[in-house]
N, C-alpha and C positions, 0 to 999 in steps of 0.2 A: 741977884734976881731970885724969883721964886723957884725957878727950875734948878738953879745952882744950890740953893738951900735944901731943896728936896733931895737932890743927889748926894749932898754931903751928909744929910741925916740918914739916908739909906746906907751909906758906907759905914757910919758909926754903928748902926744897928747890926749890920753884917759882921763887923769886927767884934762887937760884944758877944754875938752869938757864937762865933768861932772860938774865942778865948774862953768862953764859959763852959764849952763842952769838955767833958772828961773822957780820957781814953780808958775804955773798959775792956778787959780780956775775960775769956771764959774761965770759969772755975775748974773746968775739966783739964786745963793745962797748967803746968807749973814750969816756970823758967829757972833753970839752974846754970851755973857757970862752971865749965871744966877748968882743970889746971892748965895754965898756959904752956905751950910747947913751941919748939923751934919752927919757924916758918921756912918752907922750901919754895922758892920762886920757880915757876915753870908751868907747863901745861898740866892742868889738874883734872882728875876724874874721881867721883865718889860713888860707892855702891853699898847697899845694905844686904847682909845675909843673916837673917834672924835677928839676934841681938848684937851683931858685929857690924861696924862700919869700916869699910876698907877704902883707903885713899891711895891713888896712884899719881905720882908726879914725875913728869919727864923733863929733864934738863939736858944740856949739851954734854955734861960729864957723866950722866947716868940716869937711871930711873929709880924711884924710891917708893917703897910700900909702907904705909902706916896703918896700924890696926887700932881701932877705938872700941872700947867696951864699957859696960856698966851704965848705971842710971845717969851719970854725968858725962857719958861718952868720953871718958878720959883716954889719953894715948897710952896703950899698953905695950906696944912693941913697934919696932921699925927695922926694915931691912933695905940695904942699898945694893943695887946691881949695876953692872956696866951699861953704858949707853947702847942704844940700838945701832945697827950698822950705819955707817956714814951715808947720808942721803936718804935715809928712811924717814917716812912720814906716817904718823899714827892715823889710821882710818877710823878706828872705833875702839872703845873699851866698854864692854858690855857684860852683864851677868849671863852666863851660858852654862847650862847643865850643872848648876850648883857651884860654879867657879867664876872667877873674873877672867874674861877672854880679851886678850890684846891682839888687835889686827892691825898690821902696818903694810904699807906699799913701798916698793923699792924698785927703781929702774936699773936694769942690768945693762950698762953701756956697752960692754964688750960683746954681748949677744943681742943688743938692741931689742930687749924684751921688757915688758911690764910684768912685775911679780907682786903677789900678795902672800904674806906669811901670817902665822898666828901662833900664839903660845898661851897657855892658861896659867892661872895663879890660884893656889889653894888659899881660901880666905882665913883658914885657921892657922896653918903652919907658915903661910906666906911663901911657900916654895914655888919656884917657877918651873913649869913643865917644859917638855921638848918643843922646839920650834918646828912647825910644819909648813911646808909650802902648799898653799891652797890652790893657786892657779898661776899660769904664766901665759902671756900672749905677745906675739911680735907685732900685732896690729896697733896703730896709734889710738890711744884712749883720750877722750876729752877730760879736761880738768880746768882748774882756775889758777891763774898765775899769782903768786904771792912772793913778797920780798922776804928772803931768809937770811940776809946779811947785808953788808955794805955793798950796794950795787950788785947784789946776788939775787937772782930770781929762780923760782922753781915751780913746776906744775904740781899742784896738790889737789886733793879731793877728787881723785879720778874714780875711786871705787866706793860704792855706797852699800852699807851693811844693814841688814834687818833680820829679825827673828820671828818665829811664831809666838803665840801667846804663852806657851809653856817654856820658852827659852831653851828648846832642845833641837830646833831645826834652824839652820843658818842659811841666809841667801846673800850673795854678793852680786850686784849688777853694775853695769857701766855702759857708757855710750861711746861708739867709735867715731873718730874724726872722719867725716865724709871725704870720698875721693874727689867729688865735685863740690867745690866750695860754695857755689850759689845755692841758697836754701830752696829756691823754686825748682831746682833741677835735681835735688838729691833727697833720698828718703833715709831717715835716721835708722841706724842699726844698734840695737841694745843687746848686750850679752847678759845672760843669767847663769849663775852657778849655785846649786843647792847642795848642802852638806847635812849629814845626820848628826846625832849627838856625839859621835866619835870623830867628827870632822872628816868623815869619808864622803867623797863626792858621790851623790846619788843621781844627779841630773844636771845637764848643762846644755845651753843652746844660745845661738845668736839669732835674734829675730829682726826682720826688717819691718818697720812700721808701714801701715797701709797708705799713709798720706805723705806728701812732700813736707819738708821741715818748716817751710813758711806757713803751713796750715796746721801743724801738729806739734805739741810739746808733751813729752812723757814727764809727768809731775811726780808720780809715786808708784811704787809697786810693793806688794806684800804677799805673805804666805797665808793661804786660807785654812790651814790646819796645823 
């Protein structure tokens, strides 16, 4: 029919238009290929420090730091370190005060407390700094359930990390599990902990939200300076 012929002609015209277009890239960019390097499977994080790219990769056996430099971003060096403590979960890996900062959470079963630790990594020497305990609470903290092994589950993502624009003030916040489970009868309580460039705690407080949980969600928080 006329309608089918018109539709077929439209498809032909569209196909010719698509295949005739050439992919053009800006002359301001040049694509180069680096020398291949060994792949490390695991949870991966990448950061840039001036002309250096630092990669952190966490596996069950350890964590690995790779440094890339030069015009071709070639692998220059690599260092391997022992794994994080058993049961630890990485909360964030961020640039902070000129270094890479690793923040992880760990539940202390013997003391029934949630803990958050941090250590920094020098992007030039790739040396790992001293591990510092940032906070600890015996209160139940909300998180998301994830499978970490064969029929093995763990609460993750309990603590949320953010920094100011200059990456020298750190904030960690979390939501507490309500004592009353019904949202219409409980108000959310959010904890905030703020640290300076040396990771010294400068302020902390747990705030009760003004509305019941079925009417309010805390979507985001930030540092204003």
